[in-house]
Every structure is written in C-alpha cells, then in structure tokens.
PDB file of N, CA, C and O in Angstrom:
ATOM      1  N   MET A   1      59.198-132.988   4.686  1.00  0.00           N
ATOM      2  CA  MET A   1      58.122-133.719   4.028  1.00  0.00           C
ATOM      3  C   MET A   1      58.613-134.177   2.657  1.00  0.00           C
ATOM      4  O   MET A   1      58.896-133.356   1.785  1.00  0.00           O
ATOM      5  N   SER A   2      58.710-135.472   2.477  1.00  0.00           N
ATOM      6  CA  SER A   2      59.162-136.066   1.228  1.00  0.00           C
ATOM      7  C   SER A   2      57.949-136.521   0.418  1.00  0.00           C
ATOM      8  O   SER A   2      57.096-137.244   0.932  1.00  0.00           O
ATOM      9  N   THR A   3      57.869-136.097  -0.856  1.00  0.00           N
ATOM     10  CA  THR A   3      56.738-136.505  -1.698  1.00  0.00           C
ATOM     11  C   THR A   3      57.231-137.278  -2.914  1.00  0.00           C
ATOM     12  O   THR A   3      58.327-137.043  -3.424  1.00  0.00           O
ATOM     13  N   GLU A   4      56.395-138.202  -3.361  1.00  0.00           N
ATOM     14  CA  GLU A   4      56.675-138.992  -4.552  1.00  0.00           C
ATOM     15  C   GLU A   4      55.365-139.158  -5.316  1.00  0.00           C
ATOM     16  O   GLU A   4      54.338-139.520  -4.742  1.00  0.00           O
ATOM     17  N   ILE A   5      55.417-138.886  -6.625  1.00  0.00           N
ATOM     18  CA  ILE A   5      54.244-139.019  -7.481  1.00  0.00           C
ATOM     19  C   ILE A   5      54.524-140.115  -8.491  1.00  0.00           C
ATOM     20  O   ILE A   5      55.552-140.108  -9.167  1.00  0.00           O
ATOM     21  N   THR A   6      53.594-141.062  -8.584  1.00  0.00           N
ATOM     22  CA  THR A   6      53.761-142.179  -9.514  1.00  0.00           C
ATOM     23  C   THR A   6      52.474-142.395 -10.306  1.00  0.00           C
ATOM     24  O   THR A   6      51.379-142.061  -9.855  1.00  0.00           O
ATOM     25  N   ASP A   7      52.640-142.959 -11.493  1.00  0.00           N
ATOM     26  CA  ASP A   7      51.512-143.335 -12.330  1.00  0.00           C
ATOM     27  C   ASP A   7      51.184-144.792 -12.020  1.00  0.00           C
ATOM     28  O   ASP A   7      51.921-145.698 -12.413  1.00  0.00           O
ATOM     29  N   ASN A   8      50.082-145.013 -11.318  1.00  0.00           N
ATOM     30  CA  ASN A   8      49.641-146.371 -11.016  1.00  0.00           C
ATOM     31  C   ASN A   8      48.694-146.785 -12.144  1.00  0.00           C
ATOM     32  O   ASN A   8      47.474-146.680 -12.020  1.00  0.00           O
ATOM     33  N   ALA A   9      49.280-147.255 -13.238  1.00  0.00           N
ATOM     34  CA  ALA A   9      48.505-147.591 -14.438  1.00  0.00           C
ATOM     35  C   ALA A   9      47.474-148.686 -14.169  1.00  0.00           C
ATOM     36  O   ALA A   9      46.408-148.700 -14.785  1.00  0.00           O
ATOM     37  N   GLU A  10      47.782-149.590 -13.265  1.00  0.00           N
ATOM     38  CA  GLU A  10      46.857-150.675 -12.933  1.00  0.00           C
ATOM     39  C   GLU A  10      45.533-150.123 -12.386  1.00  0.00           C
ATOM     40  O   GLU A  10      44.467-150.679 -12.652  1.00  0.00           O
ATOM     41  N   LYS A  11      45.608-149.032 -11.624  1.00  0.00           N
ATOM     42  CA  LYS A  11      44.408-148.412 -11.053  1.00  0.00           C
ATOM     43  C   LYS A  11      43.960-147.178 -11.839  1.00  0.00           C
ATOM     44  O   LYS A  11      42.998-146.514 -11.452  1.00  0.00           O
ATOM     45  N   SER A  12      44.650-146.868 -12.941  1.00  0.00           N
ATOM     46  CA  SER A  12      44.359-145.695 -13.762  1.00  0.00           C
ATOM     47  C   SER A  12      44.312-144.418 -12.929  1.00  0.00           C
ATOM     48  O   SER A  12      43.339-143.664 -12.950  1.00  0.00           O
ATOM     49  N   ARG A  13      45.410-144.207 -12.192  1.00  0.00           N
ATOM     50  CA  ARG A  13      45.483-142.981 -11.404  1.00  0.00           C
ATOM     51  C   ARG A  13      46.937-142.638 -11.082  1.00  0.00           C
ATOM     52  O   ARG A  13      47.803-143.506 -10.967  1.00  0.00           O
ATOM     53  N   TYR A  14      47.159-141.350 -10.944  1.00  0.00           N
ATOM     54  CA  TYR A  14      48.427-140.852 -10.431  1.00  0.00           C
ATOM     55  C   TYR A  14      48.271-140.757  -8.927  1.00  0.00           C
ATOM     56  O   TYR A  14      47.239-140.304  -8.432  1.00  0.00           O
ATOM     57  N   GLU A  15      49.287-141.181  -8.202  1.00  0.00           N
ATOM     58  CA  GLU A  15      49.230-141.166  -6.745  1.00  0.00           C
ATOM     59  C   GLU A  15      50.358-140.316  -6.191  1.00  0.00           C
ATOM     60  O   GLU A  15      51.454-140.274  -6.750  1.00  0.00           O
ATOM     61  N   ILE A  16      50.078-139.640  -5.090  1.00  0.00           N
ATOM     62  CA  ILE A  16      51.115-138.914  -4.376  1.00  0.00           C
ATOM     63  C   ILE A  16      51.256-139.538  -2.998  1.00  0.00           C
ATOM     64  O   ILE A  16      50.275-139.773  -2.291  1.00  0.00           O
ATOM     65  N   ARG A  17      52.508-139.799  -2.640  1.00  0.00           N
ATOM     66  CA  ARG A  17      52.823-140.325  -1.318  1.00  0.00           C
ATOM     67  C   ARG A  17      53.647-139.283  -0.579  1.00  0.00           C
ATOM     68  O   ARG A  17      54.581-138.702  -1.132  1.00  0.00           O
ATOM     69  N   VAL A  18      53.291-139.060   0.666  1.00  0.00           N
ATOM     70  CA  VAL A  18      54.015-138.134   1.531  1.00  0.00           C
ATOM     71  C   VAL A  18      54.653-138.960   2.629  1.00  0.00           C
ATOM     72  O   VAL A  18      53.972-139.615   3.417  1.00  0.00           O
ATOM     73  N   ASP A  19      55.964-138.915   2.665  1.00  0.00           N
ATOM     74  CA  ASP A  19      56.716-139.723   3.625  1.00  0.00           C
ATOM     75  C   ASP A  19      56.263-141.192   3.600  1.00  0.00           C
ATOM     76  O   ASP A  19      56.185-141.852   4.636  1.00  0.00           O
ATOM     77  N   GLY A  20      55.966-141.686   2.380  1.00  0.00           N
ATOM     78  CA  GLY A  20      55.585-143.081   2.189  1.00  0.00           C
ATOM     79  C   GLY A  20      54.103-143.383   2.302  1.00  0.00           C
ATOM     80  O   GLY A  20      53.667-144.471   1.927  1.00  0.00           O
ATOM     81  N   ASP A  21      53.315-142.436   2.813  1.00  0.00           N
ATOM     82  CA  ASP A  21      51.870-142.658   2.978  1.00  0.00           C
ATOM     83  C   ASP A  21      51.092-142.101   1.794  1.00  0.00           C
ATOM     84  O   ASP A  21      51.369-140.994   1.331  1.00  0.00           O
ATOM     85  N   LEU A  22      50.112-142.871   1.299  1.00  0.00           N
ATOM     86  CA  LEU A  22      49.263-142.392   0.221  1.00  0.00           C
ATOM     87  C   LEU A  22      48.484-141.176   0.709  1.00  0.00           C
ATOM     88  O   LEU A  22      47.724-141.260   1.674  1.00  0.00           O
ATOM     89  N   ALA A  23      48.681-140.037   0.029  1.00  0.00           N
ATOM     90  CA  ALA A  23      48.060-138.789   0.457  1.00  0.00           C
ATOM     91  C   ALA A  23      46.996-138.298  -0.512  1.00  0.00           C
ATOM     92  O   ALA A  23      46.178-137.449  -0.156  1.00  0.00           O
ATOM     93  N   GLY A  24      47.000-138.826  -1.740  1.00  0.00           N
ATOM     94  CA  GLY A  24      45.998-138.393  -2.712  1.00  0.00           C
ATOM     95  C   GLY A  24      46.221-139.051  -4.051  1.00  0.00           C
ATOM     96  O   GLY A  24      47.198-139.771  -4.262  1.00  0.00           O
ATOM     97  N   PHE A  25      45.279-138.784  -4.965  1.00  0.00           N
ATOM     98  CA  PHE A  25      45.376-139.363  -6.302  1.00  0.00           C
ATOM     99  C   PHE A  25      44.543-138.566  -7.299  1.00  0.00           C
ATOM    100  O   PHE A  25      43.640-137.815  -6.929  1.00  0.00           O
ATOM    101  N   VAL A  26      44.876-138.753  -8.581  1.00  0.00           N
ATOM    102  CA  VAL A  26      44.113-138.202  -9.704  1.00  0.00           C
ATOM    103  C   VAL A  26      43.715-139.395 -10.567  1.00  0.00           C
ATOM    104  O   VAL A  26      44.576-140.080 -11.119  1.00  0.00           O
ATOM    105  N   GLU A  27      42.413-139.644 -10.684  1.00  0.00           N
ATOM    106  CA  GLU A  27      41.934-140.733 -11.541  1.00  0.00           C
ATOM    107  C   GLU A  27      41.890-140.256 -12.987  1.00  0.00           C
ATOM    108  O   GLU A  27      41.590-139.094 -13.260  1.00  0.00           O
ATOM    109  N   TYR A  28      42.193-141.166 -13.908  1.00  0.00           N
ATOM    110  CA  TYR A  28      42.198-140.792 -15.321  1.00  0.00           C
ATOM    111  C   TYR A  28      41.726-141.936 -16.210  1.00  0.00           C
ATOM    112  O   TYR A  28      41.638-143.091 -15.794  1.00  0.00           O
ATOM    113  N   GLU A  29      41.426-141.563 -17.451  1.00  0.00           N
ATOM    114  CA  GLU A  29      41.153-142.508 -18.534  1.00  0.00           C
ATOM    115  C   GLU A  29      41.994-142.069 -19.715  1.00  0.00           C
ATOM    116  O   GLU A  29      42.204-140.872 -19.915  1.00  0.00           O
ATOM    117  N   ARG A  30      42.470-143.003 -20.486  1.00  0.00           N
ATOM    118  CA  ARG A  30      43.254-142.669 -21.686  1.00  0.00           C
ATOM    119  C   ARG A  30      42.350-142.725 -22.910  1.00  0.00           C
ATOM    120  O   ARG A  30      41.556-143.647 -23.093  1.00  0.00           O
ATOM    121  N   GLU A  31      42.506-141.692 -23.742  1.00  0.00           N
ATOM    122  CA  GLU A  31      41.810-141.638 -25.030  1.00  0.00           C
ATOM    123  C   GLU A  31      42.854-141.289 -26.083  1.00  0.00           C
ATOM    124  O   GLU A  31      43.101-140.114 -26.355  1.00  0.00           O
ATOM    125  N   GLY A  32      43.464-142.308 -26.671  1.00  0.00           N
ATOM    126  CA  GLY A  32      44.554-142.081 -27.616  1.00  0.00           C
ATOM    127  C   GLY A  32      45.740-141.490 -26.875  1.00  0.00           C
ATOM    128  O   GLY A  32      46.189-142.042 -25.870  1.00  0.00           O
ATOM    129  N   ASP A  33      46.253-140.361 -27.373  1.00  0.00           N
ATOM    130  CA  ASP A  33      47.375-139.686 -26.720  1.00  0.00           C
ATOM    131  C   ASP A  33      46.916-138.786 -25.585  1.00  0.00           C
ATOM    132  O   ASP A  33      47.738-138.284 -24.818  1.00  0.00           O
ATOM    133  N   ALA A  34      45.612-138.579 -25.470  1.00  0.00           N
ATOM    134  CA  ALA A  34      45.077-137.690 -24.430  1.00  0.00           C
ATOM    135  C   ALA A  34      44.780-138.471 -23.148  1.00  0.00           C
ATOM    136  O   ALA A  34      44.383-139.636 -23.179  1.00  0.00           O
ATOM    137  N   VAL A  35      44.985-137.789 -22.029  1.00  0.00           N
ATOM    138  CA  VAL A  35      44.674-138.351 -20.717  1.00  0.00           C
ATOM    139  C   VAL A  35      43.535-137.508 -20.144  1.00  0.00           C
ATOM    140  O   VAL A  35      43.693-136.311 -19.902  1.00  0.00           O
ATOM    141  N   VAL A  36      42.395-138.149 -19.931  1.00  0.00           N
ATOM    142  CA  VAL A  36      41.235-137.461 -19.370  1.00  0.00           C
ATOM    143  C   VAL A  36      41.356-137.529 -17.852  1.00  0.00           C
ATOM    144  O   VAL A  36      41.265-138.603 -17.258  1.00  0.00           O
ATOM    145  N   LEU A  37      41.562-136.365 -17.232  1.00  0.00           N
ATOM    146  CA  LEU A  37      41.720-136.290 -15.779  1.00  0.00           C
ATOM    147  C   LEU A  37      40.340-136.100 -15.166  1.00  0.00           C
ATOM    148  O   LEU A  37      39.726-135.041 -15.301  1.00  0.00           O
ATOM    149  N   ILE A  38      39.862-137.145 -14.488  1.00  0.00           N
ATOM    150  CA  ILE A  38      38.468-137.234 -14.060  1.00  0.00           C
ATOM    151  C   ILE A  38      38.218-136.705 -12.655  1.00  0.00           C
ATOM    152  O   ILE A  38      37.272-135.950 -12.432  1.00  0.00           O
ATOM    153  N   HIS A  39      39.056-137.095 -11.717  1.00  0.00           N
ATOM    154  CA  HIS A  39      38.759-136.804 -10.309  1.00  0.00           C
ATOM    155  C   HIS A  39      40.048-136.726  -9.512  1.00  0.00           C
ATOM    156  O   HIS A  39      40.944-137.554  -9.680  1.00  0.00           O
ATOM    157  N   THR A  40      40.139-135.729  -8.644  1.00  0.00           N
ATOM    158  CA  THR A  40      41.290-135.593  -7.748  1.00  0.00           C
ATOM    159  C   THR A  40      40.795-135.688  -6.315  1.00  0.00           C
ATOM    160  O   THR A  40      39.762-135.123  -5.954  1.00  0.00           O
ATOM    161  N   GLU A  41      41.550-136.412  -5.512  1.00  0.00           N
ATOM    162  CA  GLU A  41      41.190-136.561  -4.104  1.00  0.00           C
ATOM    163  C   GLU A  41      42.457-136.475  -3.254  1.00  0.00           C
ATOM    164  O   GLU A  41      43.465-137.117  -3.550  1.00  0.00           O
ATOM    165  N   VAL A  42      42.384-135.668  -2.191  1.00  0.00           N
ATOM    166  CA  VAL A  42      43.494-135.556  -1.234  1.00  0.00           C
ATOM    167  C   VAL A  42      42.950-135.944   0.131  1.00  0.00           C
ATOM    168  O   VAL A  42      41.900-135.457   0.551  1.00  0.00           O
ATOM    169  N   ASP A  43      43.667-136.819   0.819  1.00  0.00           N
ATOM    170  CA  ASP A  43      43.274-137.231   2.168  1.00  0.00           C
ATOM    171  C   ASP A  43      43.173-135.988   3.055  1.00  0.00           C
ATOM    172  O   ASP A  43      44.066-135.141   3.042  1.00  0.00           O
ATOM    173  N   PRO A  44      42.081-135.880   3.828  1.00  0.00           N
ATOM    174  CA  PRO A  44      41.901-134.705   4.690  1.00  0.00           C
ATOM    175  C   PRO A  44      43.096-134.403   5.604  1.00  0.00           C
ATOM    176  O   PRO A  44      43.335-133.244   5.943  1.00  0.00           O
ATOM    177  N   ALA A  45      43.833-135.422   5.998  1.00  0.00           N
ATOM    178  CA  ALA A  45      44.995-135.218   6.863  1.00  0.00           C
ATOM    179  C   ALA A  45      46.096-134.411   6.169  1.00  0.00           C
ATOM    180  O   ALA A  45      46.975-133.860   6.833  1.00  0.00           O
ATOM    181  N   PHE A  46      46.049-134.341   4.822  1.00  0.00           N
ATOM    182  CA  PHE A  46      47.085-133.652   4.064  1.00  0.00           C
ATOM    183  C   PHE A  46      46.590-132.369   3.408  1.00  0.00           C
ATOM    184  O   PHE A  46      47.358-131.700   2.716  1.00  0.00           O
ATOM    185  N   GLU A  47      45.335-132.015   3.610  1.00  0.00           N
ATOM    186  CA  GLU A  47      44.785-130.804   3.003  1.00  0.00           C
ATOM    187  C   GLU A  47      45.452-129.566   3.585  1.00  0.00           C
ATOM    188  O   GLU A  47      45.841-129.538   4.753  1.00  0.00           O
ATOM    189  N   GLY A  48      45.574-128.544   2.743  1.00  0.00           N
ATOM    190  CA  GLY A  48      46.155-127.288   3.182  1.00  0.00           C
ATOM    191  C   GLY A  48      47.669-127.295   3.271  1.00  0.00           C
ATOM    192  O   GLY A  48      48.265-126.365   3.816  1.00  0.00           O
ATOM    193  N   LYS A  49      48.296-128.333   2.741  1.00  0.00           N
ATOM    194  CA  LYS A  49      49.757-128.458   2.817  1.00  0.00           C
ATOM    195  C   LYS A  49      50.400-128.446   1.433  1.00  0.00           C
ATOM    196  O   LYS A  49      51.584-128.754   1.297  1.00  0.00           O
ATOM    197  N   GLY A  50      49.629-128.094   0.412  1.00  0.00           N
ATOM    198  CA  GLY A  50      50.169-128.037  -0.941  1.00  0.00           C
ATOM    199  C   GLY A  50      50.243-129.369  -1.645  1.00  0.00           C
ATOM    200  O   GLY A  50      50.823-129.470  -2.726  1.00  0.00           O
ATOM    201  N   VAL A  51      49.662-130.398  -1.046  1.00  0.00           N
ATOM    202  CA  VAL A  51      49.727-131.739  -1.633  1.00  0.00           C
ATOM    203  C   VAL A  51      48.955-131.788  -2.957  1.00  0.00           C
ATOM    204  O   VAL A  51      49.430-132.377  -3.928  1.00  0.00           O
ATOM    205  N   GLY A  52      47.782-131.181  -2.999  1.00  0.00           N
ATOM    206  CA  GLY A  52      46.988-131.165  -4.234  1.00  0.00           C
ATOM    207  C   GLY A  52      47.724-130.477  -5.365  1.00  0.00           C
ATOM    208  O   GLY A  52      47.724-130.956  -6.499  1.00  0.00           O
ATOM    209  N   SER A  53      48.345-129.361  -5.058  1.00  0.00           N
ATOM    210  CA  SER A  53      49.113-128.623  -6.060  1.00  0.00           C
ATOM    211  C   SER A  53      50.307-129.440  -6.548  1.00  0.00           C
ATOM    212  O   SER A  53      50.581-129.485  -7.747  1.00  0.00           O
ATOM    213  N   SER A  54      51.007-130.078  -5.635  1.00  0.00           N
ATOM    214  CA  SER A  54      52.142-130.927  -6.011  1.00  0.00           C
ATOM    215  C   SER A  54      51.682-132.085  -6.879  1.00  0.00           C
ATOM    216  O   SER A  54      52.355-132.456  -7.841  1.00  0.00           O
ATOM    217  N   LEU A  55      50.535-132.652  -6.537  1.00  0.00           N
ATOM    218  CA  LEU A  55      49.976-133.760  -7.309  1.00  0.00           C
ATOM    219  C   LEU A  55      49.605-133.300  -8.713  1.00  0.00           C
ATOM    220  O   LEU A  55      49.915-133.983  -9.689  1.00  0.00           O
ATOM    221  N   ALA A  56      48.948-132.155  -8.823  1.00  0.00           N
ATOM    222  CA  ALA A  56      48.566-131.626 -10.136  1.00  0.00           C
ATOM    223  C   ALA A  56      49.813-131.383 -10.985  1.00  0.00           C
ATOM    224  O   ALA A  56      49.876-131.817 -12.136  1.00  0.00           O
ATOM    225  N   ARG A  57      50.798-130.695 -10.425  1.00  0.00           N
ATOM    226  CA  ARG A  57      52.026-130.381 -11.164  1.00  0.00           C
ATOM    227  C   ARG A  57      52.752-131.667 -11.584  1.00  0.00           C
ATOM    228  O   ARG A  57      53.180-131.780 -12.733  1.00  0.00           O
ATOM    229  N   GLY A  58      52.895-132.618 -10.685  1.00  0.00           N
ATOM    230  CA  GLY A  58      53.591-133.861 -10.996  1.00  0.00           C
ATOM    231  C   GLY A  58      52.879-134.675 -12.060  1.00  0.00           C
ATOM    232  O   GLY A  58      53.515-135.253 -12.942  1.00  0.00           O
ATOM    233  N   THR A  59      51.546-134.718 -11.972  1.00  0.00           N
ATOM    234  CA  THR A  59      50.750-135.437 -12.972  1.00  0.00           C
ATOM    235  C   THR A  59      50.940-134.810 -14.343  1.00  0.00           C
ATOM    236  O   THR A  59      51.216-135.507 -15.320  1.00  0.00           O
ATOM    237  N   LEU A  60      50.790-133.491 -14.412  1.00  0.00           N
ATOM    238  CA  LEU A  60      50.900-132.799 -15.696  1.00  0.00           C
ATOM    239  C   LEU A  60      52.324-132.862 -16.247  1.00  0.00           C
ATOM    240  O   LEU A  60      52.512-133.002 -17.456  1.00  0.00           O
ATOM    241  N   ASP A  61      53.321-132.763 -15.380  1.00  0.00           N
ATOM    242  CA  ASP A  61      54.706-132.877 -15.839  1.00  0.00           C
ATOM    243  C   ASP A  61      54.986-134.251 -16.425  1.00  0.00           C
ATOM    244  O   ASP A  61      55.688-134.366 -17.430  1.00  0.00           O
ATOM    245  N   ASP A  62      54.439-135.301 -15.803  1.00  0.00           N
ATOM    246  CA  ASP A  62      54.645-136.650 -16.312  1.00  0.00           C
ATOM    247  C   ASP A  62      53.982-136.817 -17.676  1.00  0.00           C
ATOM    248  O   ASP A  62      54.570-137.391 -18.593  1.00  0.00           O
ATOM    249  N   ILE A  63      52.767-136.318 -17.805  1.00  0.00           N
ATOM    250  CA  ILE A  63      52.055-136.427 -19.087  1.00  0.00           C
ATOM    251  C   ILE A  63      52.800-135.646 -20.163  1.00  0.00           C
ATOM    252  O   ILE A  63      52.939-136.122 -21.290  1.00  0.00           O
ATOM    253  N   ARG A  64      53.283-134.437 -19.820  1.00  0.00           N
ATOM    254  CA  ARG A  64      54.052-133.639 -20.772  1.00  0.00           C
ATOM    255  C   ARG A  64      55.307-134.397 -21.185  1.00  0.00           C
ATOM    256  O   ARG A  64      55.646-134.431 -22.368  1.00  0.00           O
ATOM    257  N   GLY A  65      55.996-135.001 -20.233  1.00  0.00           N
ATOM    258  CA  GLY A  65      57.227-135.733 -20.515  1.00  0.00           C
ATOM    259  C   GLY A  65      57.026-136.916 -21.442  1.00  0.00           C
ATOM    260  O   GLY A  65      57.947-137.333 -22.144  1.00  0.00           O
ATOM    261  N   LYS A  66      55.807-137.454 -21.441  1.00  0.00           N
ATOM    262  CA  LYS A  66      55.480-138.594 -22.304  1.00  0.00           C
ATOM    263  C   LYS A  66      54.899-138.140 -23.644  1.00  0.00           C
ATOM    264  O   LYS A  66      54.533-138.968 -24.478  1.00  0.00           O
ATOM    265  N   GLY A  67      54.815-136.819 -23.847  1.00  0.00           N
ATOM    266  CA  GLY A  67      54.321-136.280 -25.112  1.00  0.00           C
ATOM    267  C   GLY A  67      52.815-136.306 -25.256  1.00  0.00           C
ATOM    268  O   GLY A  67      52.300-136.212 -26.370  1.00  0.00           O
ATOM    269  N   GLY A  68      52.101-136.433 -24.153  1.00  0.00           N
ATOM    270  CA  GLY A  68      50.640-136.498 -24.213  1.00  0.00           C
ATOM    271  C   GLY A  68      49.976-135.150 -24.024  1.00  0.00           C
ATOM    272  O   GLY A  68      50.634-134.120 -23.878  1.00  0.00           O
ATOM    273  N   SER A  69      48.661-135.186 -24.032  1.00  0.00           N
ATOM    274  CA  SER A  69      47.850-134.000 -23.764  1.00  0.00           C
ATOM    275  C   SER A  69      46.794-134.397 -22.736  1.00  0.00           C
ATOM    276  O   SER A  69      46.613-135.579 -22.445  1.00  0.00           O
ATOM    277  N   VAL A  70      46.101-133.398 -22.190  1.00  0.00           N
ATOM    278  CA  VAL A  70      45.104-133.682 -21.160  1.00  0.00           C
ATOM    279  C   VAL A  70      43.753-133.094 -21.517  1.00  0.00           C
ATOM    280  O   VAL A  70      43.645-132.098 -22.232  1.00  0.00           O
ATOM    281  N   VAL A  71      42.731-133.743 -20.995  1.00  0.00           N
ATOM    282  CA  VAL A  71      41.370-133.232 -21.023  1.00  0.00           C
ATOM    283  C   VAL A  71      40.984-133.084 -19.553  1.00  0.00           C
ATOM    284  O   VAL A  71      40.641-134.073 -18.906  1.00  0.00           O
ATOM    285  N   PRO A  72      41.034-131.856 -19.015  1.00  0.00           N
ATOM    286  CA  PRO A  72      40.773-131.666 -17.592  1.00  0.00           C
ATOM    287  C   PRO A  72      39.273-131.612 -17.272  1.00  0.00           C
ATOM    288  O   PRO A  72      38.661-130.544 -17.320  1.00  0.00           O
ATOM    289  N   VAL A  73      38.697-132.753 -16.952  1.00  0.00           N
ATOM    290  CA  VAL A  73      37.291-132.833 -16.551  1.00  0.00           C
ATOM    291  C   VAL A  73      37.162-132.492 -15.067  1.00  0.00           C
ATOM    292  O   VAL A  73      36.182-131.872 -14.653  1.00  0.00           O
ATOM    293  N   CYS A  74      38.131-132.887 -14.283  1.00  0.00           N
ATOM    294  CA  CYS A  74      38.143-132.631 -12.845  1.00  0.00           C
ATOM    295  C   CYS A  74      38.189-131.122 -12.586  1.00  0.00           C
ATOM    296  O   CYS A  74      39.073-130.438 -13.102  1.00  0.00           O
ATOM    297  N   PRO A  75      37.249-130.597 -11.794  1.00  0.00           N
ATOM    298  CA  PRO A  75      37.234-129.150 -11.517  1.00  0.00           C
ATOM    299  C   PRO A  75      38.529-128.647 -10.866  1.00  0.00           C
ATOM    300  O   PRO A  75      38.970-127.537 -11.164  1.00  0.00           O
ATOM    301  N   PHE A  76      39.136-129.434  -9.994  1.00  0.00           N
ATOM    302  CA  PHE A  76      40.374-129.012  -9.334  1.00  0.00           C
ATOM    303  C   PHE A  76      41.494-128.837 -10.350  1.00  0.00           C
ATOM    304  O   PHE A  76      42.186-127.819 -10.344  1.00  0.00           O
ATOM    305  N   ILE A  77      41.675-129.821 -11.220  1.00  0.00           N
ATOM    306  CA  ILE A  77      42.741-129.760 -12.229  1.00  0.00           C
ATOM    307  C   ILE A  77      42.460-128.623 -13.212  1.00  0.00           C
ATOM    308  O   ILE A  77      43.373-127.889 -13.589  1.00  0.00           O
ATOM    309  N   LYS A  78      41.219-128.478 -13.620  1.00  0.00           N
ATOM    310  CA  LYS A  78      40.843-127.409 -14.549  1.00  0.00           C
ATOM    311  C   LYS A  78      41.191-126.041 -13.948  1.00  0.00           C
ATOM    312  O   LYS A  78      41.757-125.186 -14.629  1.00  0.00           O
ATOM    313  N   LYS A  79      40.853-125.843 -12.680  1.00  0.00           N
ATOM    314  CA  LYS A  79      41.140-124.583 -11.990  1.00  0.00           C
ATOM    315  C   LYS A  79      42.647-124.389 -11.834  1.00  0.00           C
ATOM    316  O   LYS A  79      43.152-123.280 -12.007  1.00  0.00           O
ATOM    317  N   TRP A  80      43.364-125.463 -11.507  1.00  0.00           N
ATOM    318  CA  TRP A  80      44.812-125.380 -11.320  1.00  0.00           C
ATOM    319  C   TRP A  80      45.493-124.965 -12.621  1.00  0.00           C
ATOM    320  O   TRP A  80      46.378-124.109 -12.608  1.00  0.00           O
ATOM    321  N   ILE A  81      45.095-125.555 -13.734  1.00  0.00           N
ATOM    322  CA  ILE A  81      45.668-125.181 -15.036  1.00  0.00           C
ATOM    323  C   ILE A  81      45.346-123.717 -15.334  1.00  0.00           C
ATOM    324  O   ILE A  81      46.185-123.002 -15.881  1.00  0.00           O
ATOM    325  N   GLY A  82      44.144-123.265 -14.981  1.00  0.00           N
ATOM    326  CA  GLY A  82      43.770-121.869 -15.189  1.00  0.00           C
ATOM    327  C   GLY A  82      44.671-120.904 -14.433  1.00  0.00           C
ATOM    328  O   GLY A  82      44.915-119.788 -14.892  1.00  0.00           O
ATOM    329  N   LYS A  83      45.166-121.331 -13.276  1.00  0.00           N
ATOM    330  CA  LYS A  83      46.060-120.493 -12.469  1.00  0.00           C
ATOM    331  C   LYS A  83      47.523-120.624 -12.894  1.00  0.00           C
ATOM    332  O   LYS A  83      48.365-119.838 -12.460  1.00  0.00           O
ATOM    333  N   HIS A  84      47.827-121.605 -13.734  1.00  0.00           N
ATOM    334  CA  HIS A  84      49.197-121.865 -14.174  1.00  0.00           C
ATOM    335  C   HIS A  84      49.211-121.955 -15.705  1.00  0.00           C
ATOM    336  O   HIS A  84      49.246-123.051 -16.265  1.00  0.00           O
ATOM    337  N   PRO A  85      49.183-120.800 -16.374  1.00  0.00           N
ATOM    338  CA  PRO A  85      49.059-120.790 -17.834  1.00  0.00           C
ATOM    339  C   PRO A  85      50.181-121.509 -18.570  1.00  0.00           C
ATOM    340  O   PRO A  85      50.025-121.850 -19.743  1.00  0.00           O
ATOM    341  N   ASP A  86      51.310-121.748 -17.904  1.00  0.00           N
ATOM    342  CA  ASP A  86      52.394-122.478 -18.555  1.00  0.00           C
ATOM    343  C   ASP A  86      52.037-123.948 -18.782  1.00  0.00           C
ATOM    344  O   ASP A  86      52.795-124.678 -19.420  1.00  0.00           O
ATOM    345  N   TYR A  87      50.899-124.380 -18.267  1.00  0.00           N
ATOM    346  CA  TYR A  87      50.416-125.749 -18.504  1.00  0.00           C
ATOM    347  C   TYR A  87      49.259-125.783 -19.506  1.00  0.00           C
ATOM    348  O   TYR A  87      48.781-126.860 -19.862  1.00  0.00           O
ATOM    349  N   GLN A  88      48.812-124.619 -19.959  1.00  0.00           N
ATOM    350  CA  GLN A  88      47.679-124.536 -20.888  1.00  0.00           C
ATOM    351  C   GLN A  88      47.954-125.282 -22.190  1.00  0.00           C
ATOM    352  O   GLN A  88      47.029-125.808 -22.811  1.00  0.00           O
ATOM    353  N   ASP A  89      49.227-125.332 -22.609  1.00  0.00           N
ATOM    354  CA  ASP A  89      49.566-126.006 -23.858  1.00  0.00           C
ATOM    355  C   ASP A  89      49.308-127.506 -23.821  1.00  0.00           C
ATOM    356  O   ASP A  89      49.280-128.155 -24.867  1.00  0.00           O
ATOM    357  N   LEU A  90      49.118-128.066 -22.625  1.00  0.00           N
ATOM    358  CA  LEU A  90      48.838-129.503 -22.493  1.00  0.00           C
ATOM    359  C   LEU A  90      47.381-129.853 -22.769  1.00  0.00           C
ATOM    360  O   LEU A  90      47.055-131.010 -23.037  1.00  0.00           O
ATOM    361  N   VAL A  91      46.509-128.855 -22.703  1.00  0.00           N
ATOM    362  CA  VAL A  91      45.081-129.118 -22.863  1.00  0.00           C
ATOM    363  C   VAL A  91      44.790-129.458 -24.323  1.00  0.00           C
ATOM    364  O   VAL A  91      45.113-128.700 -25.237  1.00  0.00           O
ATOM    365  N   ALA A  92      44.171-130.618 -24.509  1.00  0.00           N
ATOM    366  CA  ALA A  92      43.844-131.102 -25.861  1.00  0.00           C
ATOM    367  C   ALA A  92      42.821-130.180 -26.505  1.00  0.00           C
ATOM    368  O   ALA A  92      41.880-129.720 -25.858  1.00  0.00           O
ATOM    369  N   GLU A  93      43.019-129.923 -27.772  1.00  0.00           N
ATOM    370  CA  GLU A  93      42.046-129.120 -28.504  1.00  0.00           C
ATOM    371  C   GLU A  93      40.818-129.953 -28.786  1.00  0.00           C
ATOM    372  O   GLU A  93      40.905-131.130 -29.137  1.00  0.00           O
ATOM    373  N   SER A  94      39.672-129.320 -28.626  1.00  0.00           N
ATOM    374  CA  SER A  94      38.428-130.079 -28.857  1.00  0.00           C
ATOM    375  C   SER A  94      37.777-129.689 -30.152  1.00  0.00           C
ATOM    376  O   SER A  94      36.727-130.226 -30.502  1.00  0.00           O
TER     377      SER A  94
END
C-alpha cells in the first residue's frame, strides 16, 4: 500500500492518496501562521487501515516543516494529538 499526502491549497485541505486513489482529507483554514484543522474525512473503503493516522501525522509533519502551528478544531485531530504528545508543541497557544 503506497500512500502520498499533499497540501491541496486550492481546496484548503491536505489529501491522502492510497495507491493513487483519494482516500481522505483534512480541511483547514489559515489564520496567520496557524492552521485551523476543521474536519477530517476518510473514505469508508479505507477505514481501519491506518489511513486516518497516516493523514494526521503527514499533515502535522508538513505544518511543522513549514514552521507553523495548529488549532485542532477537528475532534479526530485533537484526539490524535492527545495520543501523540510529541505533536503537542504544534498546538497554538490561545
């Protein structure tokens, strides 16, 4: 299973493709240097295969690499960060 995560800025979302097929996305809005992560969706055909986790990690790694921070509004992303404290430093202070 080959995965690729890209920032589709035109649609304001990070997308994950599995073997070339769109398998899920994280919608976002930009507020200065912060990226507000609004909603995550994984195609039912890919659920239970770690696609959501890969998408969360890839999204957060890309934002970290660009020097940004996140505001996790999406319950999935918020929960994922809670389970992976090494990503807590990305959460914007309010």
